[in-house]
N, C-alpha and C positions, 0 to 999 in steps of 0.2 A: 464304178470307177467312183459318181459323184452318190450310189447310193452308200456305197463302202464310208465318203466322211459323213456322209446324211448320218446313218446308225451309228459311229464313234459320236459323233456331237451330240445325237440322243444319249448314249451312254454316256457320256460326260454328266451332264443333265442332269442324268436322276439320279448318277452317284453325287450331288453339287447337290438336290432334292431334298437325299436323304440324307445328309449332315445338315441341313438344316433342318431338319423336320424331328430329327434325333434331339435337334439342344435347344429349340424353340419351342415353349408354353403355350398350346394353341387354348389359349383362352379366347379367341373373338372368335373363329370357326363360320362368320357369315360372309366369306370373301367373297362371293357374291354382288354386296353392294355397292363394293369397291372397283372389282376388274369388272373386264367386258372383252366380246369377240366382236371384229366385224367386219366381212371380208373385203370390204373397204377399204381398211385400215391398217397400217402394216399389216397384209398381205392375208388378214385373218390372224395372225398373231395373238394370242389373249393381253391387253391393253390394262397397264390402271384407267378405271373408265374416266370418259370424258380428257383424254392426255393419246398423243400418239408415245408413247413411253412400252414399251415391252417388257412384261412380267423376268420373261430370261435376262434383260438388261438389268435390271435392277438386283434379281436372284447373282447376276454376274460380280454388278459388283460388288456386292457385301462378300460373293466368294475371295474376294481377292483386298480382301480386308478395308475396305472403305465401310466405316464409320453411317451407320443412320442420316445424321447432320450432313455428313461427308457430301449423300446424297443430296437430302432434298436441297443442300445448297449448289450439286452441281444440276439437279433439276426443280427448280423455284418452282414449276407447277404442281410439284407431289405433294401430297402432305404424309405426314408418319402411316396415317391408316393404309394408304398404297402399300406400302411397304408392308406393314402385320399382314396383310390382306393376300398377298404375293405369299411372304414367308407359312401361313391359312392353308392356305392351294397348296404350296413343295411339302406342307405336310403330308396334305389329306391326301397326293398321291405316291406317299407311303406308310402305310399306317403302318 
């Protein structure tokens, strides 16, 4: 049962990534400069570098219709580069 939930969640995120990948201009490409993963922070989830904001939160917010401006207002420590890097990461997952 828990693995079933995890599988559905991963499938949902994969679908969301494909939507963003199809719509996003892959101009930046160097997402590693703005995103990082640390096993000691957020359970090792990929996050905005130097922040405790997982990429999944950023992408979920966009998927729910939030604008970049709204996300930056909700998470003032984020920079636009973090959001672009999150989209680049998603685009790379779904070539």
